[in-house]
TIMI-2910 file (N, C-alpha, C, CB; in pm, 1 decimal, decimal comma, always signed):
<rs>
+----------+----------+----------+----------+----------+----------+----------+----------+----------+----------+----------+----------+------+
!      n_x !      n_y !      n_z !     ca_x !     ca_y !     ca_z !      c_x !      c_y !      c_z !     cb_x !     cb_y !     cb_z ! resn !
+----------+----------+----------+----------+----------+----------+----------+----------+----------+----------+----------+----------+------+
!  +2828,1 ! +12662,2 ! +23015,8 !  +2787,5 ! +12767,5 ! +23060,7 !  +2740,6 ! +12830,9 ! +23195,3 !  +2723,8 ! +12773,5 ! +22999,7 !  Unk !
!  +2743,9 ! +12909,4 ! +23246,5 !  +2709,4 ! +12906,7 ! +23367,2 !  +2569,1 ! +12987,5 ! +23432,8 !  +2823,6 ! +12947,0 ! +23418,8 !  Unk !
!  +2434,9 ! +12931,1 ! +23451,1 !  +2324,1 ! +12984,5 ! +23433,8 !  +2242,4 ! +12993,0 ! +23587,5 !  +2256,5 ! +12902,5 ! +23320,9 !  Unk !
!  +2141,5 ! +13086,7 ! +23589,2 !  +2095,8 ! +13103,8 ! +23671,0 !  +1947,7 ! +13103,7 ! +23666,6 !  +2150,2 ! +13185,3 ! +23705,1 !  Unk !
!  +1840,4 ! +13082,5 ! +23721,6 !  +1693,1 ! +13085,7 ! +23769,2 !  +1679,4 ! +13107,8 ! +23864,7 !  +1621,3 ! +12997,4 ! +23763,4 !  Unk !
!  +1568,0 ! +13269,2 ! +23828,1 !  +1469,3 ! +13322,5 ! +23970,9 !  +1367,6 ! +13289,6 ! +23890,9 !  +1465,8 ! +13501,2 ! +24044,8 !  Unk !
!  +1265,9 ! +13247,3 ! +24009,4 !  +1130,2 ! +13223,1 ! +23971,8 !  +1055,5 ! +13278,0 ! +24066,0 !  +1094,8 ! +13088,7 ! +23953,5 !  Unk !
!   +922,3 ! +13334,2 ! +24058,9 !   +842,9 ! +13388,4 ! +24160,8 !   +726,6 ! +13288,6 ! +24138,8 !   +808,4 ! +13552,4 ! +24147,7 !  Unk !
!   +624,2 ! +13276,9 ! +24189,2 !   +530,5 ! +13192,7 ! +24211,7 !   +418,0 ! +13279,9 ! +24172,7 !   +530,4 ! +13133,8 ! +24348,3 !  Unk !
!   +322,1 ! +13266,3 ! +24109,6 !   +192,3 ! +13354,7 ! +24072,3 !    +77,6 ! +13299,6 ! +24109,6 !   +173,4 ! +13381,6 ! +23930,1 !  Unk !
!    +86,0 ! +13235,2 ! +24199,6 !    -79,3 ! +13164,8 ! +24235,6 !   -123,8 ! +13242,9 ! +24302,6 !   -105,2 ! +13027,4 ! +24313,4 !  Unk !
!    -45,5 ! +13336,1 ! +24381,6 !   -117,9 ! +13431,3 ! +24488,4 !   -156,5 ! +13569,3 ! +24453,8 !    -33,2 ! +13449,4 ! +24604,6 !  Unk !
!    -83,1 ! +13579,0 ! +24342,0 !    -50,1 ! +13720,9 ! +24225,8 !   -201,2 ! +13809,0 ! +24198,6 !    +13,3 ! +13646,4 ! +24032,5 !  Unk !
!   -201,0 ! +13900,6 ! +24199,7 !   -298,2 ! +13983,3 ! +24169,6 !   -349,5 ! +13912,5 ! +24009,2 !   -235,9 ! +14150,2 ! +24174,4 !  Unk !
!   -482,7 ! +13910,2 ! +23998,2 !   -499,0 ! +13938,5 ! +23858,1 !   -483,4 ! +14011,5 ! +23759,3 !   -559,9 ! +13937,1 ! +23841,4 !  Unk !
!   -456,0 ! +13968,8 ! +23647,1 !   -356,0 ! +14060,2 ! +23538,1 !   -233,9 ! +14115,6 ! +23567,3 !   -416,0 ! +14176,9 ! +23493,1 !  Unk !
!   -148,0 ! +14020,9 ! +23643,1 !    +13,9 ! +14014,6 ! +23681,0 !    +55,9 ! +13999,3 ! +23601,6 !    +76,9 ! +13935,0 ! +23758,3 !  Unk !
!    +40,7 ! +13934,0 ! +23492,0 !   +119,4 ! +13866,8 ! +23347,6 !   +130,6 ! +13992,7 ! +23281,9 !    +26,4 ! +13739,9 ! +23238,9 !  Unk !
!    +42,2 ! +14059,3 ! +23272,6 !    +41,1 ! +14191,3 ! +23148,3 !   +132,4 ! +14288,6 ! +23221,3 !   -135,4 ! +14279,3 ! +23109,0 !  Unk !
!   +139,3 ! +14279,7 ! +23313,3 !   +215,4 ! +14412,5 ! +23449,9 !   +348,7 ! +14335,8 ! +23434,9 !   +137,2 ! +14416,6 ! +23672,7 !  Unk !
!   +367,8 ! +14229,2 ! +23409,3 !   +545,8 ! +14180,4 ! +23423,0 !   +525,6 ! +14196,6 ! +23251,1 !   +610,2 ! +13967,2 ! +23512,7 !  Unk !
!   +480,9 ! +14153,7 ! +23176,3 !   +532,4 ! +14189,0 ! +23050,0 !   +553,4 ! +14317,5 ! +22959,5 !   +474,2 ! +14127,8 ! +22992,8 !  Unk !
!   +501,5 ! +14425,5 ! +23064,3 !   +495,2 ! +14536,1 ! +23024,6 !   +625,1 ! +14586,4 ! +23097,5 !   +362,8 ! +14599,1 ! +23048,1 !  Unk !
!   +648,0 ! +14516,1 ! +23201,7 !   +766,2 ! +14549,3 ! +23290,6 !   +901,2 ! +14494,8 ! +23192,1 !   +751,2 ! +14459,7 ! +23458,0 !  Unk !
!   +892,6 ! +14398,2 ! +23150,4 !  +1017,6 ! +14375,1 ! +23077,1 !  +1041,1 ! +14432,8 ! +22941,7 !  +1032,9 ! +14242,1 ! +23063,4 !  Unk !
!   +896,0 ! +14463,5 ! +22854,4 !   +931,7 ! +14556,1 ! +22763,5 !   +963,6 ! +14698,9 ! +22771,1 !   +855,0 ! +14550,0 ! +22695,1 !  Unk !
!   +915,4 ! +14737,7 ! +22883,3 !   +960,7 ! +14880,0 ! +22892,5 !  +1081,8 ! +14901,0 ! +22984,9 !   +845,3 ! +14967,3 ! +22942,6 !  Unk !
!  +1130,3 ! +14813,3 ! +23063,3 !  +1242,5 ! +14816,7 ! +23146,3 !  +1339,5 ! +14751,8 ! +23129,6 !  +1222,8 ! +14795,9 ! +23246,9 !  Unk !
!  +1296,6 ! +14636,9 ! +23176,9 !  +1395,2 ! +14496,8 ! +23191,0 !  +1503,0 ! +14466,3 ! +23069,2 !  +1291,0 ! +14354,8 ! +23194,5 !  Unk !
!  +1391,2 ! +14429,8 ! +22978,7 !  +1486,6 ! +14427,5 ! +22836,6 !  +1643,2 ! +14515,3 ! +22841,6 !  +1383,5 ! +14511,0 ! +22702,4 !  Unk !
!  +1561,3 ! +14649,6 ! +22828,9 !  +1668,9 ! +14728,8 ! +22812,2 !  +1835,6 ! +14688,8 ! +22916,6 !  +1595,6 ! +14877,2 ! +22848,4 !  Unk !
!  +1733,2 ! +14702,0 ! +23011,4 !  +1878,0 ! +14700,2 ! +23141,2 !  +1968,4 ! +14562,0 ! +23137,6 !  +1806,7 ! +14702,6 ! +23332,5 !  Unk !
!  +1921,5 ! +14457,3 ! +23041,6 !  +2004,9 ! +14367,8 ! +23052,3 !  +2071,1 ! +14343,0 ! +22917,5 !  +1944,5 ! +14260,6 ! +23108,9 !  Unk !
!  +2010,1 ! +14448,3 ! +22804,1 !  +2091,7 ! +14384,6 ! +22662,7 !  +2242,6 ! +14481,1 ! +22687,4 !  +1986,0 ! +14432,2 ! +22467,1 !  Unk !
!  +2339,0 ! +14380,4 ! +22631,5 !  +2464,0 ! +14463,2 ! +22667,3 !  +2536,4 ! +14453,2 ! +22795,3 !  +2431,9 ! +14593,8 ! +22660,7 !  Unk !
!  +2429,5 ! +14396,5 ! +22882,2 !  +2526,3 ! +14378,3 ! +23011,9 !  +2654,9 ! +14328,4 ! +23012,7 !  +2474,1 ! +14298,2 ! +23099,5 !  Unk !
!  +2769,1 ! +14365,2 ! +23028,7 !  +2871,0 ! +14274,3 ! +23072,6 !  +2907,3 ! +14137,8 ! +23176,1 !  +2929,2 ! +14348,8 ! +23103,5 !  Unk !
!  +2900,8 ! +14031,2 ! +23134,6 !  +2930,8 ! +13883,2 ! +23151,7 !  +2815,1 ! +13850,2 ! +23138,2 !  +2995,5 ! +13826,0 ! +23274,3 !  Unk !
!  +2691,9 ! +13903,6 ! +23081,0 !  +2544,3 ! +13793,5 ! +23046,5 !  +2563,5 ! +13742,8 ! +22933,3 !  +2387,5 ! +13859,6 ! +23032,1 !  Unk !
!  +2591,7 ! +13595,0 ! +22888,8 !  +2572,8 ! +13608,9 ! +22765,6 !  +2445,6 ! +13631,0 ! +22692,8 !  +2620,8 ! +13521,5 ! +22727,1 !  Unk !
!  +2305,4 ! +13588,2 ! +22787,9 !  +2131,0 ! +13598,4 ! +22711,9 !  +2093,4 ! +13595,0 ! +22867,7 !  +2044,4 ! +13430,9 ! +22578,9 !  Unk !
!  +1949,0 ! +13657,3 ! +22851,9 !  +1878,3 ! +13620,5 ! +22957,1 !  +1741,7 ! +13584,8 ! +22880,6 !  +1873,6 ! +13734,1 ! +23072,8 !  Unk !
!  +1648,1 ! +13508,5 ! +22934,6 !  +1526,0 ! +13498,8 ! +22848,0 !  +1395,6 ! +13491,2 ! +22994,1 !  +1539,3 ! +13327,6 ! +22721,9 !  Unk !
!  +1315,6 ! +13553,2 ! +22932,8 !  +1219,1 ! +13594,0 ! +23089,1 !  +1108,1 ! +13440,0 ! +22989,0 !  +1107,7 ! +13857,9 ! +23119,0 !  Unk !
!  +1025,5 ! +13412,9 ! +23105,3 !   +926,3 ! +13270,6 ! +23077,7 !   +815,7 ! +13296,8 ! +23190,9 !  +1019,4 ! +13092,4 ! +23107,7 !  Unk !
!   +691,3 ! +13271,9 ! +23147,9 !   +587,9 ! +13290,3 ! +23204,2 !   +489,6 ! +13177,0 ! +23199,1 !   +545,8 ! +13397,3 ! +23160,2 !  Unk !
!   +459,8 ! +13098,4 ! +23315,8 !   +306,0 ! +13009,6 ! +23300,0 !   +178,1 ! +13070,3 ! +23366,6 !   +316,7 ! +12855,0 ! +23375,6 !  Unk !
!   +113,2 ! +13148,9 ! +23296,2 !     -1,9 ! +13216,7 ! +23358,3 !    -55,2 ! +13099,8 ! +23485,7 !   -131,1 ! +13252,2 ! +23225,2 !  Unk !
!    -76,8 ! +13212,8 ! +23575,9 !   -101,3 ! +13142,9 ! +23701,1 !    -81,3 ! +13046,1 ! +23784,8 !   -162,7 ! +13129,0 ! +23705,0 !  Unk !
!    +75,0 ! +12993,7 ! +23705,0 !   +171,8 ! +12968,1 ! +23760,0 !   +314,9 ! +13011,5 ! +23884,1 !   +181,9 ! +12954,4 ! +23678,2 !  Unk !
!   +379,5 ! +13056,7 ! +23745,7 !   +490,9 ! +13129,1 ! +23793,7 !   +582,6 ! +13242,5 ! +23662,1 !   +591,8 ! +12997,9 ! +23857,2 !  Unk !
!   +654,8 ! +13317,0 ! +23708,4 !   +713,2 ! +13375,7 ! +23605,2 !   +861,0 ! +13347,1 ! +23686,7 !   +655,8 ! +13541,1 ! +23562,6 !  Unk !
!   +951,7 ! +13368,9 ! +23570,6 !  +1102,4 ! +13378,7 ! +23593,5 !  +1221,7 ! +13450,8 ! +23529,0 !  +1136,9 ! +13272,7 ! +23584,9 !  Unk !
!  +1310,4 ! +13488,3 ! +23522,2 !  +1415,6 ! +13510,1 ! +23456,6 !  +1526,8 ! +13421,0 ! +23442,2 !  +1451,0 ! +13604,4 ! +23496,0 !  Unk !
!  +1573,5 ! +13366,9 ! +23338,7 !  +1652,6 ! +13255,5 ! +23333,6 !  +1804,3 ! +13328,5 ! +23278,7 !  +1577,7 ! +13131,9 ! +23228,1 !  Unk !
!  +1861,3 ! +13303,9 ! +23339,9 !  +1998,9 ! +13403,2 ! +23242,1 !  +2127,0 ! +13296,6 ! +23252,3 !  +2062,6 ! +13598,3 ! +23340,6 !  Unk !
!  +2247,7 ! +13310,3 ! +23175,0 !  +2355,7 ! +13253,1 ! +23131,1 !  +2450,0 ! +13340,3 ! +23114,8 !  +2338,3 ! +13187,5 ! +23028,8 !  Unk !
!  +2525,6 ! +13349,4 ! +23202,8 !  +2656,0 ! +13409,4 ! +23214,7 !  +2800,1 ! +13399,9 ! +23169,2 !  +2667,4 ! +13404,1 ! +23303,6 !  Unk !
!  +2882,1 ! +13454,2 ! +23126,6 !  +3034,2 ! +13392,9 ! +23089,8 !  +3093,6 ! +13360,7 ! +23161,3 !  +3120,8 ! +13451,6 ! +23037,6 !  Unk !
!  +3125,6 ! +13405,5 ! +23274,9 !  +3210,2 ! +13321,4 ! +23377,9 !  +3111,3 ! +13275,9 ! +23540,6 !  +3364,2 ! +13437,8 ! +23419,2 !  Unk !
!  +3218,2 ! +13202,6 ! +23598,3 !  +3148,8 ! +13166,7 ! +23704,4 !  +3116,9 ! +13284,7 ! +23812,9 !  +3222,2 ! +13058,3 ! +23760,4 !  Unk !
!  +3233,4 ! +13372,1 ! +23798,3 !  +3239,4 ! +13497,0 ! +23865,4 !  +3122,8 ! +13577,5 ! +23843,8 !  +3353,1 ! +13569,2 ! +23827,6 !  Unk !
!  +3067,2 ! +13583,7 ! +23672,4 !  +3013,1 ! +13671,2 ! +23681,3 !  +2826,6 ! +13620,4 ! +23717,4 !  +3062,2 ! +13746,6 ! +23555,8 !  Unk !
!  +2830,9 ! +13506,0 ! +23756,6 !  +2674,2 ! +13457,8 ! +23766,7 !  +2719,9 ! +13441,5 ! +23947,9 !  +2610,4 ! +13271,0 ! +23646,7 !  Unk !
!  +2816,7 ! +13438,5 ! +23996,7 !  +2834,9 ! +13452,1 ! +24151,1 !  +2791,4 ! +13603,3 ! +24193,8 !  +3001,4 ! +13421,7 ! +24196,2 !  Unk !
!  +2845,5 ! +13699,1 ! +24145,0 !  +2832,0 ! +13814,5 ! +24182,7 !  +2708,1 ! +13882,1 ! +24143,0 !  +2932,7 ! +13873,9 ! +24147,6 !  Unk !
!  +2593,0 ! +13870,2 ! +24026,6 !  +2493,5 ! +13858,3 ! +24000,5 !  +2407,3 ! +13792,6 ! +24119,4 !  +2501,9 ! +13805,0 ! +23889,2 !  Unk !
!  +2425,5 ! +13662,9 ! +24118,0 !  +2312,3 ! +13612,7 ! +24243,6 !  +2353,5 ! +13695,9 ! +24371,4 !  +2323,9 ! +13424,7 ! +24288,7 !  Unk !
!  +2472,5 ! +13699,5 ! +24373,1 !  +2482,8 ! +13749,0 ! +24508,2 !  +2446,3 ! +13926,0 ! +24556,9 !  +2633,8 ! +13713,2 ! +24537,4 !  Unk !
!  +2410,8 ! +13969,3 ! +24461,2 !  +2362,5 ! +14089,0 ! +24458,8 !  +2231,0 ! +14098,3 ! +24447,8 !  +2413,7 ! +14153,2 ! +24374,4 !  Unk !
!  +2170,3 ! +13996,0 ! +24382,0 !  +2019,1 ! +13990,9 ! +24397,0 !  +1959,9 ! +13923,0 ! +24496,0 !  +1962,2 ! +13942,8 ! +24293,9 !  Unk !
!  +2027,7 ! +13813,4 ! +24593,3 !  +2003,9 ! +13844,2 ! +24681,4 !  +1955,4 ! +13887,8 ! +24800,9 !  +2017,6 ! +13846,6 ! +24664,2 !  Unk !
!  +2071,8 ! +14018,6 ! +24806,2 !  +2086,7 ! +14066,4 ! +24877,9 !  +1953,8 ! +14209,9 ! +24854,3 !  +2233,6 ! +14069,5 ! +24881,9 !  Unk !
!  +1922,0 ! +14184,9 ! +24753,3 !  +1827,5 ! +14303,0 ! +24717,6 !  +1694,9 ! +14290,2 ! +24683,8 !  +1871,3 ! +14367,9 ! +24617,3 !  Unk !
!  +1657,0 ! +14116,0 ! +24667,3 !  +1575,9 ! +14031,6 ! +24649,9 !  +1428,0 ! +14093,2 ! +24659,2 !  +1608,3 ! +13931,0 ! +24736,8 !  Unk !
!  +1397,7 ! +14109,8 ! +24811,1 !  +1259,9 ! +14164,4 ! +24869,4 !  +1243,1 ! +14317,9 ! +24798,7 !  +1265,3 ! +14174,9 ! +25058,5 !  Unk !
!  +1314,0 ! +14369,4 ! +24720,1 !  +1335,3 ! +14506,2 ! +24650,1 !  +1302,4 ! +14498,6 ! +24487,9 !  +1497,6 ! +14554,4 ! +24672,7 !  Unk !
!  +1308,8 ! +14372,0 ! +24468,0 !  +1297,8 ! +14360,9 ! +24314,3 !  +1181,6 ! +14376,8 ! +24256,3 !  +1336,5 ! +14245,7 ! +24266,9 !  Unk !
!  +1204,3 ! +14452,6 ! +24120,6 !  +1064,6 ! +14488,6 ! +24049,1 !  +1008,3 ! +14361,5 ! +24025,8 !  +1073,5 ! +14573,1 ! +23905,8 !  Unk !
!  +1043,0 ! +14237,6 ! +24021,4 !   +933,5 ! +14106,8 ! +23994,6 !   +864,8 ! +14089,1 ! +24109,4 !   +998,7 ! +13958,1 ! +23958,5 !  Unk !
!   +979,5 ! +14089,9 ! +24239,5 !   +868,6 ! +14063,5 ! +24386,7 !   +786,0 ! +14207,6 ! +24382,1 !   +973,1 ! +14044,4 ! +24578,6 !  Unk !
!   +791,9 ! +14343,4 ! +24400,2 !   +711,4 ! +14406,5 ! +24356,6 !   +580,0 ! +14409,7 ! +24302,1 !   +755,9 ! +14432,8 ! +24314,6 !  Unk !
!   +590,9 ! +14382,1 ! +24183,5 !   +466,4 ! +14327,3 ! +24087,5 !   +385,2 ! +14242,4 ! +24112,4 !   +495,1 ! +14278,5 ! +23983,9 !  Unk !
!   +464,4 ! +14116,6 ! +24139,7 !   +423,9 ! +13987,5 ! +24166,1 !   +363,4 ! +14014,4 ! +24361,2 !   +584,5 ! +13863,0 ! +24127,7 !  Unk !
!   +458,0 ! +14068,7 ! +24472,8 !   +360,0 ! +14088,5 ! +24579,7 !   +440,4 ! +13983,6 ! +24654,1 !   +187,0 ! +14063,9 ! +24549,5 !  Unk !
!   +491,0 ! +13909,1 ! +24659,5 !   +611,5 ! +13805,0 ! +24699,8 !   +749,7 ! +13793,3 ! +24656,7 !   +576,2 ! +13689,6 ! +24670,3 !  Unk !
!   +802,0 ! +13773,2 ! +24728,6 !   +970,3 ! +13696,8 ! +24693,0 !   +988,4 ! +13580,1 ! +24602,2 !  +1040,0 ! +13631,3 ! +24828,2 !  Unk !
!  +1103,8 ! +13602,0 ! +24547,9 !  +1120,5 ! +13419,0 ! +24458,4 !  +1072,9 ! +13327,2 ! +24536,6 !  +1287,1 ! +13347,5 ! +24425,0 !  Unk !
!  +1054,5 ! +13222,1 ! +24536,3 !  +1016,7 ! +13091,4 ! +24549,7 !  +1197,6 ! +13009,2 ! +24500,4 !   +853,4 ! +13058,5 ! +24428,1 !  Unk !
!  +1246,0 ! +13028,6 ! +24398,0 !  +1343,7 ! +12970,5 ! +24339,4 !  +1470,0 ! +13051,0 ! +24309,2 !  +1293,3 ! +12920,0 ! +24233,8 !  Unk !
!  +1560,8 ! +13059,4 ! +24367,4 !  +1681,1 ! +13104,9 ! +24305,0 !  +1812,0 ! +12980,3 ! +24270,2 !  +1733,2 ! +13221,3 ! +24410,3 !  Unk !
!  +1841,4 ! +12922,6 ! +24136,4 !  +1896,7 ! +12828,2 ! +24143,8 !  +2010,1 ! +12838,7 ! +24034,8 !  +1807,4 ! +12728,9 ! +24141,0 !  Unk !
!  +2126,5 ! +12814,7 ! +24113,4 !  +2234,8 ! +12791,4 ! +23961,4 !  +2241,8 ! +12676,0 ! +23890,4 !  +2385,1 ! +12802,1 ! +23985,3 !  Unk !
!  +2307,7 ! +12649,5 ! +23754,1 !  +2289,1 ! +12504,8 ! +23699,2 !  +2373,2 ! +12580,8 ! +23567,1 !  +2097,5 ! +12422,6 ! +23676,7 !  Unk !
!  +2387,2 ! +12476,7 ! +23491,8 !  +2492,7 ! +12463,9 ! +23385,3 !  +2421,2 ! +12437,5 ! +23248,8 !  +2597,4 ! +12342,6 ! +23420,2 !  Unk !
!  +2434,3 ! +12516,1 ! +23139,9 !  +2372,9 ! +12512,7 ! +23013,2 !  +2466,5 ! +12379,2 ! +22965,9 !  +2385,0 ! +12668,9 ! +22917,1 !  Unk !
!  +2447,2 ! +12318,8 ! +22925,7 !  +2523,7 ! +12193,1 ! +22853,6 !  +2560,3 ! +12253,2 ! +22662,6 !  +2382,0 ! +12019,4 ! +22862,4 !  Unk !
!  +2405,8 ! +12315,8 ! +22612,2 !  +2479,8 ! +12364,5 ! +22468,1 !  +2318,0 ! +12457,8 ! +22440,5 !  +2538,8 ! +12193,9 ! +22315,1 !  Unk !
!  +2374,6 ! +12510,2 ! +22370,7 !  +2232,7 ! +12595,5 ! +22301,7 !  +2272,5 ! +12610,5 ! +22134,9 !  +2207,4 ! +12789,8 ! +22384,9 !  Unk !
!  +2120,6 ! +12564,9 ! +22109,3 !  +2119,0 ! +12542,7 ! +21930,3 !  +2032,7 ! +12647,4 ! +21874,4 !  +2048,3 ! +12384,0 ! +21870,9 !  Unk !
!  +2096,4 ! +12732,2 ! +21778,4 !  +1983,7 ! +12848,1 ! +21708,5 !  +1952,7 ! +12810,7 ! +21591,7 !  +2030,5 ! +12998,4 ! +21686,4 !  Unk !
!  +1830,3 ! +12779,6 ! +21602,6 !  +1732,5 ! +12707,6 ! +21457,8 !  +1724,9 ! +12815,7 ! +21318,6 !  +1531,5 ! +12681,1 ! +21515,7 !  Unk !
!  +1716,7 ! +12748,1 ! +21216,5 !  +1706,9 ! +12834,0 ! +21103,1 !  +1636,0 ! +12975,9 ! +21148,0 !  +1623,6 ! +12756,6 ! +20987,0 !  Unk !
!  +1547,3 ! +13048,3 ! +21193,2 !  +1465,7 ! +13120,1 ! +21233,1 !  +1502,8 ! +13230,5 ! +21310,1 !  +1392,7 ! +13055,8 ! +21282,2 !  Unk !
!  +1643,7 ! +13149,9 ! +21384,3 !  +1718,6 ! +13272,9 ! +21481,1 !  +1624,6 ! +13307,4 ! +21587,4 !  +1755,2 ! +13423,4 ! +21396,2 !  Unk !
!  +1712,2 ! +13382,1 ! +21656,4 !  +1619,3 ! +13475,0 ! +21801,5 !  +1588,9 ! +13548,7 ! +21764,9 !  +1665,2 ! +13533,4 ! +21927,1 !  Unk !
!  +1460,5 ! +13580,9 ! +21835,0 !  +1417,5 ! +13701,9 ! +21848,9 !  +1441,7 ! +13778,3 ! +21944,4 !  +1318,9 ! +13703,6 ! +21841,2 !  Unk !
!  +1450,1 ! +13933,0 ! +21962,6 !  +1511,3 ! +14008,3 ! +22073,3 !  +1382,1 ! +14004,5 ! +22163,6 !  +1573,8 ! +14168,7 ! +22032,1 !  Unk !
!  +1222,4 ! +13977,7 ! +22159,2 !  +1116,1 ! +13996,1 ! +22232,7 !  +1000,5 ! +13905,1 ! +22159,9 !  +1087,1 ! +14150,4 ! +22245,1 !  Unk !
!   +933,6 ! +13860,7 ! +22258,5 !   +820,6 ! +13802,3 ! +22217,5 !   +719,7 ! +13844,3 ! +22142,7 !   +775,4 ! +13771,5 ! +22296,8 !  Unk !
!   +711,2 ! +14024,9 ! +22134,7 !   +613,2 ! +14078,4 ! +22075,5 !   +710,6 ! +14108,3 ! +21937,7 !   +537,5 ! +14205,0 ! +22163,9 !  Unk !
!   +810,4 ! +14093,0 ! +21916,9 !   +880,1 ! +14147,1 ! +21782,9 !   +849,0 ! +14062,7 ! +21658,1 !  +1041,7 ! +14148,3 ! +21798,7 !  Unk !
+----------+----------+----------+----------+----------+----------+----------+----------+----------+----------+----------+----------+------+
</rs>
């Protein structure tokens, strides 16, 4: 499976940025990516005071490449960039070897 990680550093971000990012994901970003063609799933992750990232898994190489190309062209204007106050420190393609769904399954949101 084709994956992509986009990470912003929070080292110099304003206080409370994690709450603002979580609200953005809950109110806007989650809906944008739910049902997106070519995307298998997206996970938003944060280490408070350290980093915030989006982890994407795509159905095809072409879907990943197109998303990465479009993102790189607009990274300076991306919502994460505006909220954090700096462009991503990492945009990295990788491969997912496998995914296991546990007994309790996937929840659509951490607040679910």
